[in-house]
Backbone bond lengths (Angstrom), bond angles and torsions (degrees), N, CA, C in turn:
res aa  C-N    CA-C-N  psi(-1)  N-CA   C-N-CA  omega(-1)  CA-C   N-CA-C  phi
1 M - - - 1.453 - - 1.527 112.04 -
2 P 1.373 120.01 -45.33 1.468 118.99 178.59 1.530 112.06 -62.84
3 L 1.336 117.58 -32.07 1.453 120.65 178.34 1.529 110.57 -66.27
4 L 1.307 117.62 -38.88 1.462 122.15 178.16 1.535 110.53 -64.65
5 I 1.313 116.85 -42.30 1.471 120.92 178.31 1.526 109.51 -64.14
6 L 1.331 117.06 -41.53 1.455 121.27 178.16 1.530 111.08 -61.42
7 L 1.326 116.90 -43.01 1.464 120.63 178.96 1.534 111.57 -64.97
8 L 1.324 117.09 -34.21 1.461 120.09 178.73 1.528 111.85 -74.98
9 L 1.326 117.53 -31.81 1.462 120.68 -178.96 1.521 113.56 -84.38
10 L 1.306 117.30 -17.77 1.464 120.90 -177.41 1.532 112.72 -57.10
11 P 1.332 120.41 -48.41 1.474 118.68 177.66 1.525 113.28 -61.74
12 V 1.312 117.32 -35.99 1.467 120.71 178.93 1.521 110.25 -65.79
13 V 1.312 116.63 -41.44 1.468 120.83 179.11 1.531 110.16 -65.61
14 L 1.335 117.22 -41.86 1.461 120.01 179.28 1.528 111.33 -64.26
15 I 1.315 117.58 -40.42 1.461 120.81 177.11 1.524 110.40 -64.90
16 A 1.314 116.84 -41.11 1.461 120.58 -179.65 1.533 111.17 -67.14
17 L 1.326 118.12 -32.37 1.459 121.67 -178.42 1.528 113.72 -88.41
18 T 1.315 117.98 -3.78 1.455 121.00 -178.24 1.528 112.93 -56.88
19 P 1.342 120.28 -45.60 1.474 118.13 177.57 1.538 112.76 -59.61
20 V 1.311 117.11 -39.22 1.467 120.55 179.12 1.529 109.86 -65.26
21 M 1.330 117.07 -41.81 1.462 120.67 179.31 1.528 111.03 -64.64
22 L 1.328 117.26 -38.56 1.466 120.11 179.28 1.525 111.37 -68.36
23 I 1.314 117.28 -39.44 1.464 120.54 177.74 1.533 110.07 -64.65
24 Q 1.313 116.87 -42.64 1.467 120.33 177.74 1.528 110.92 -64.12
25 R 1.330 116.59 -38.61 1.470 120.42 178.44 1.521 110.04 -61.98
26 Y 1.320 116.63 -40.57 1.466 120.83 178.02 1.530 110.40 -65.21
27 R 1.322 116.94 -45.68 1.471 120.41 -179.13 1.524 111.70 -61.93
28 I 1.318 116.71 -43.03 1.465 120.47 179.04 1.525 110.26 -67.97
29 G 1.339 116.61 -39.53 1.456 120.88 -178.08 1.512 114.42 -67.09
30 T 1.330 117.96 -21.84 1.463 120.77 -178.26 1.530 112.86 -105.38
31 A 1.299 117.57 7.23 1.470 120.84 -177.67 1.527 110.89 -77.79
32 R 1.323 115.34 149.45 1.465 121.78 173.70 1.521 107.38 -73.46
33 R 1.327 115.70 134.28 1.465 118.36 -178.72 1.515 111.14 -145.22
34 P 1.328 115.89 155.73 1.467 118.73 177.13 1.532 110.33 -75.36
35 A 1.312 115.71 145.06 1.466 121.54 178.25 1.520 108.12 -88.89
36 R 1.302 115.89 97.12 1.472 121.14 -179.19 1.533 109.12 -95.84
37 P 1.320 117.71 128.11 1.468 120.22 -176.99 1.521 113.78 -59.16
38 W 1.313 117.33 -43.84 1.463 119.12 -176.62 1.529 111.37 -67.88
39 V 1.322 118.21 -34.40 1.464 121.07 178.31 1.522 109.85 -68.18
40 A 1.326 116.53 -42.87 1.463 120.49 179.54 1.530 111.00 -64.90
41 T 1.319 116.99 -41.41 1.465 120.70 178.92 1.522 110.62 -65.75
42 F 1.312 117.01 -45.18 1.458 121.14 178.93 1.529 110.54 -61.39
43 S 1.317 117.07 -44.63 1.468 120.89 178.37 1.521 111.25 -61.12
44 L 1.310 116.50 -43.37 1.461 120.41 -179.23 1.524 111.40 -63.61
45 V 1.322 117.06 -44.22 1.467 120.51 179.82 1.532 110.59 -64.99
46 M 1.324 117.12 -47.25 1.460 120.23 -178.57 1.532 111.98 -65.55
47 L 1.332 117.13 -40.11 1.463 119.88 178.46 1.526 111.48 -69.14
48 S 1.326 117.70 -33.31 1.468 120.04 175.88 1.521 110.42 -64.24
49 I 1.313 116.32 -45.09 1.467 120.41 177.71 1.530 109.96 -63.37
50 S 1.319 117.20 -43.40 1.464 121.20 179.56 1.521 111.33 -61.72
51 T 1.318 116.87 -40.68 1.463 120.38 -179.82 1.526 111.05 -65.03
52 V 1.319 116.12 -42.86 1.467 119.66 178.37 1.530 110.22 -61.64
53 F 1.327 117.47 -46.98 1.465 120.12 179.36 1.526 111.84 -66.76
54 F 1.312 117.42 -36.32 1.463 121.69 177.99 1.529 110.40 -62.14
55 L 1.328 115.92 -47.91 1.465 119.22 -179.73 1.530 111.54 -69.45
56 A 1.329 117.35 -37.06 1.467 120.03 177.08 1.525 110.80 -65.26
57 G 1.321 116.25 -42.01 1.468 119.83 177.31 1.516 112.49 -63.73
58 S 1.319 116.51 -38.51 1.463 118.76 178.45 1.526 110.78 -71.11
59 A 1.332 117.82 -30.62 1.471 120.46 175.80 1.524 110.52 -66.08
60 V 1.317 116.39 -39.99 1.466 119.52 176.45 1.528 110.45 -67.36
61 T 1.318 116.51 -39.90 1.460 121.35 179.49 1.524 110.74 -64.04
62 A 1.324 117.53 -29.90 1.468 121.40 -180.00 1.524 112.07 -62.54
63 Y 1.314 117.61 -17.74 1.470 120.68 175.82 1.532 110.05 -62.75
64 W 1.325 116.97 -37.43 1.451 122.15 -178.43 1.527 113.41 -100.08
65 I 1.306 115.92 -32.24 1.464 120.09 -174.49 1.523 108.96 -121.47
66 E 1.306 114.94 116.65 1.454 120.66 -179.26 1.533 110.22 -62.19
67 D 1.297 117.08 143.94 1.471 124.85 177.50 1.527 114.54 68.67
68 A 1.314 118.91 12.01 1.466 119.91 179.66 1.528 110.50 -66.41
69 F 1.331 116.93 -48.00 1.461 119.17 -179.60 1.522 111.09 -68.76
70 G 1.315 117.58 -39.30 1.461 121.09 178.60 1.521 111.80 -60.32
71 G 1.327 116.14 -42.86 1.464 120.02 177.90 1.514 111.95 -64.45
72 A 1.327 116.72 -42.71 1.462 120.56 179.96 1.527 110.95 -66.01
73 A 1.323 116.96 -44.30 1.463 120.15 -179.70 1.529 111.34 -65.71
74 A 1.327 116.72 -40.64 1.469 119.84 177.29 1.523 110.42 -63.62
75 G 1.316 116.60 -40.34 1.461 120.24 177.89 1.515 112.33 -62.79
76 V 1.335 116.47 -42.41 1.471 119.76 178.69 1.526 109.87 -64.40
77 A 1.330 117.40 -40.89 1.466 120.56 179.15 1.533 111.08 -63.52
78 I 1.318 116.92 -43.83 1.467 121.07 177.38 1.524 109.79 -62.73
79 G 1.323 116.51 -42.84 1.457 121.02 179.03 1.518 112.65 -63.47
80 L 1.338 117.20 -39.30 1.472 120.18 177.44 1.531 110.42 -62.47
81 A 1.326 116.28 -41.14 1.464 119.58 178.13 1.531 110.80 -65.86
82 L 1.324 116.78 -43.00 1.469 120.19 177.50 1.527 111.32 -62.85
83 G 1.327 116.71 -38.58 1.456 120.78 178.34 1.522 111.91 -63.97
84 A 1.338 116.46 -39.08 1.466 119.98 177.22 1.527 110.47 -65.05
85 V 1.330 116.31 -42.07 1.472 119.83 176.60 1.522 109.63 -64.07
86 G 1.331 116.47 -40.08 1.460 120.49 178.87 1.515 112.43 -60.31
87 L 1.321 117.23 -38.24 1.469 120.46 178.01 1.527 111.11 -66.68
88 L 1.314 116.21 -38.18 1.465 119.36 178.53 1.526 111.44 -66.76
89 L 1.335 116.86 -32.31 1.459 121.13 -177.47 1.524 113.72 -92.49
90 T 1.319 116.89 -2.65 1.464 120.94 179.44 1.521 110.11 -71.30
91 R 1.317 115.80 140.47 1.466 120.42 176.33 1.532 108.03 -90.07
92 W 1.334 115.93 120.14 1.463 123.21 -179.12 1.509 108.64 -103.50
93 E 1.327 116.94 138.04 1.457 122.44 179.61 1.529 109.19 -127.56
94 P 1.339 116.74 83.13 1.474 119.31 178.93 1.529 111.20 -80.71
95 T 1.302 115.58 136.99 1.455 122.67 172.48 1.526 106.60 -128.84
96 P 1.316 118.91 169.72 1.471 118.95 178.77 1.528 113.40 -60.77
97 R 1.331 117.44 -27.52 1.467 120.08 -175.46 1.517 114.46 -104.74
98 S 1.332 118.09 -21.08 1.463 119.08 -175.82 1.525 111.12 -153.23
99 L 1.311 114.05 165.04 1.461 122.02 175.53 1.518 106.81 -125.82
100 H 1.313 116.19 126.43 1.467 121.31 176.41 1.516 108.37 -119.04
101 Y 1.320 115.30 155.23 1.461 119.72 178.01 1.525 109.77 -143.43
102 T 1.323 113.93 153.13 1.458 121.68 176.36 1.518 107.11 -130.28
103 P 1.340 117.76 113.76 1.468 119.69 179.09 1.532 111.67 -63.24
104 N 1.327 115.58 154.37 1.448 121.82 178.76 1.522 110.68 -66.75
105 R 1.330 116.25 126.80 1.465 121.69 -177.01 1.523 112.31 -62.38
106 W 1.318 117.44 -38.54 1.463 120.28 -175.21 1.521 111.86 -68.68
107 L 1.325 116.95 -38.85 1.463 118.41 178.78 1.524 111.86 -72.54
108 V 1.314 117.10 -36.45 1.466 119.64 175.48 1.529 109.37 -63.93
109 L 1.329 116.46 -40.35 1.462 120.80 176.82 1.527 110.79 -63.87
110 L 1.330 117.14 -40.81 1.460 120.61 178.60 1.527 111.24 -61.41
111 V 1.319 117.20 -46.72 1.474 120.54 179.70 1.531 110.20 -63.90
112 T 1.324 117.00 -40.82 1.469 120.79 177.60 1.528 110.52 -63.96
113 C 1.316 117.21 -39.53 1.471 120.73 178.99 1.526 111.97 -68.70
114 I 1.328 117.53 -32.90 1.464 120.41 175.77 1.523 109.47 -61.31
115 V 1.318 116.10 -46.17 1.471 120.27 178.79 1.531 110.17 -63.64
116 S 1.326 116.82 -44.50 1.465 121.04 -179.10 1.522 111.36 -62.91
117 A 1.333 115.94 -45.59 1.463 119.73 -179.26 1.519 111.15 -63.03
118 R 1.323 116.97 -39.23 1.464 119.31 -179.88 1.533 110.72 -68.38
119 L 1.324 117.48 -38.03 1.468 120.25 176.57 1.527 110.87 -63.80
120 L 1.321 116.55 -44.90 1.465 120.24 179.78 1.522 111.59 -65.47
121 Y 1.335 116.81 -40.66 1.458 119.59 178.56 1.530 111.03 -64.86
122 G 1.318 116.93 -41.33 1.463 119.71 177.56 1.519 112.01 -62.42
123 L 1.330 116.71 -40.06 1.465 120.35 176.71 1.519 110.60 -64.83
124 Y 1.331 116.84 -43.93 1.466 121.54 178.80 1.526 110.73 -60.76
125 R 1.345 116.81 -47.90 1.473 120.06 -179.41 1.523 111.56 -62.96
126 S 1.313 117.45 -39.63 1.465 119.12 -179.96 1.522 110.64 -66.11
127 L 1.334 117.47 -37.04 1.466 119.80 176.55 1.519 111.44 -67.65
128 M 1.318 117.89 -39.59 1.469 121.21 179.69 1.521 111.07 -66.40
129 V 1.313 117.10 -42.22 1.462 120.65 179.55 1.525 110.08 -66.94
130 A 1.326 116.34 -41.32 1.466 119.63 179.24 1.524 110.93 -66.39
131 Q 1.315 117.46 -36.12 1.460 121.41 -178.35 1.532 111.54 -73.83
132 A 1.319 117.51 -43.02 1.457 120.77 -175.14 1.523 112.96 -90.84
133 G 1.295 117.81 -8.44 1.449 119.61 -172.47 1.510 108.26 80.89
134 V 1.278 117.89 175.30 1.447 120.57 -175.74 1.527 111.01 -74.21
135 S 1.317 119.34 -30.86 1.468 125.91 176.13 1.523 113.24 52.91
136 G 1.314 116.47 42.66 1.449 121.07 174.79 1.523 114.73 83.14
137 E 1.305 118.46 -14.60 1.456 121.35 179.98 1.527 109.01 -86.18
138 S 1.309 115.49 144.56 1.452 119.41 177.53 1.526 109.75 -61.80
139 V 1.314 116.23 134.57 1.461 120.63 -179.58 1.523 110.53 -61.58
140 V 1.311 117.42 -37.94 1.461 121.04 -179.16 1.534 110.41 -64.47
141 L 1.324 116.93 -43.37 1.461 119.95 -179.48 1.518 112.01 -70.72
142 A 1.315 117.52 -24.66 1.456 120.82 -178.00 1.525 112.20 -66.92
143 F 1.305 118.27 -20.22 1.459 120.71 -177.57 1.526 113.29 -92.58
144 G 1.316 119.63 1.72 1.456 121.90 175.14 1.514 113.68 65.52
145 I 1.309 117.40 54.14 1.464 120.91 -176.99 1.525 112.99 -65.65
146 P 1.345 120.57 -41.62 1.473 117.66 177.28 1.533 112.81 -59.18
147 E 1.328 116.87 -37.08 1.463 120.14 178.19 1.527 111.10 -68.99
148 S 1.310 116.58 -37.34 1.465 119.85 176.43 1.523 111.00 -64.43
149 L 1.333 115.98 -40.92 1.459 119.53 177.88 1.523 110.81 -66.29
150 M 1.322 117.06 -34.32 1.459 119.51 176.94 1.533 110.70 -65.64
151 A 1.321 116.52 -43.42 1.467 120.12 178.37 1.533 110.35 -63.71
152 G 1.317 116.73 -44.08 1.464 120.21 177.80 1.514 111.87 -64.37
153 G 1.333 117.19 -40.15 1.452 121.28 178.15 1.517 112.26 -64.25
154 T 1.329 116.45 -35.13 1.459 120.16 177.34 1.524 110.55 -62.46
155 V 1.313 116.31 -43.93 1.465 120.43 179.45 1.533 110.55 -66.29
156 V 1.324 116.91 -45.82 1.465 120.38 179.92 1.526 110.63 -62.76
157 G 1.327 117.02 -45.33 1.458 120.85 179.63 1.518 113.00 -63.16
158 Y 1.335 116.38 -40.28 1.464 120.74 179.05 1.528 110.60 -60.39
159 Y 1.314 116.58 -50.30 1.460 119.38 -177.35 1.522 112.14 -71.24
160 L 1.329 118.19 -29.68 1.468 120.57 175.63 1.529 110.26 -65.92
161 A 1.316 117.04 -48.48 1.467 120.16 178.90 1.519 110.85 -63.62
162 Y 1.318 116.77 -39.64 1.459 119.87 -179.49 1.525 111.02 -65.81
163 A 1.331 116.88 -42.20 1.468 120.14 179.20 1.524 110.93 -65.40
164 A 1.336 117.39 -40.56 1.470 120.12 178.63 1.524 110.42 -65.13
165 G 1.316 116.72 -44.07 1.460 120.06 178.98 1.515 112.66 -66.36
166 L 1.326 116.32 -37.35 1.458 120.51 177.72 1.528 110.34 -63.96
167 R 1.321 116.26 -43.76 1.468 120.03 179.22 1.524 110.85 -62.72
168 W 1.343 116.49 -41.79 1.459 121.24 178.15 1.531 110.44 -62.91
169 R 1.325 116.41 -43.69 1.470 120.60 -178.90 1.534 111.27 -65.27
170 I 1.324 117.50 -38.35 1.467 121.18 177.96 1.531 109.94 -64.36
171 K 1.340 117.39 -44.67 1.467 120.16 178.97 1.527 110.54 -61.29
172 R 1.313 116.26 -41.96 1.465 120.53 178.34 1.531 111.18 -62.35
173 W 1.318 116.65 -42.23 1.466 121.18 179.11 1.533 110.47 -66.46
174 Q 1.339 117.49 -40.16 1.462 120.57 179.39 1.528 111.16 -64.53
175 R 1.319 118.21 -40.98 1.462 120.75 178.45 1.521 110.99 -65.71
176 R 1.313 116.71 -40.15 1.471 120.90 179.06 1.527 109.96 -65.85
177 A 1.314 117.14 -37.96 1.462 120.91 -178.41 1.532 112.13 -70.08
178 L 1.327 117.57 -24.24 1.458 120.81 -177.32 1.526 112.92 -88.89
179 R 1.313 118.78 -11.48 1.460 121.14 -179.53 1.534 110.70 -69.22
180 P 1.320 116.75 138.46 1.479 118.76 175.80 1.531 109.33 -73.10
181 L 1.316 114.71 149.73 1.465 119.41 179.81 1.494 112.67 -82.46
């Protein structure tokens, strides 16, 4: 019985902790950190795989939901552009022994707000559909899946571009550090 109560309360606890998780995500995303080659390479590889699976999943979803792949692809494209802007606005701190970087606070806030807005909109739509009944509209379409995929694609694209740019910047710094004076 206590396990059943725990399983029923888990979604409520996660919803209640969402603002705290988003604030922590923002704080971590704007922290100064060392540019480690292996971390950047690992991030780039994992984000590349994630992007491929994300787009493949949205292509399969497009069989049932119109514009699912288009929304996901547009989101990834927007995210790639935001990631490129983020790299330009990143503060780089090269030293002879290490390279540190601090991501731009405003772009990290923008990406966090995209996620927050999509979560709030999904909650709002689910309440409206539950309150009004389905009213002839498909339940799946009522939740705005193409828009959700666009928001998710924006986040995936942003971090993919940022990881690729970070890896490129680290390689450039390593080559510069190895040149004789």
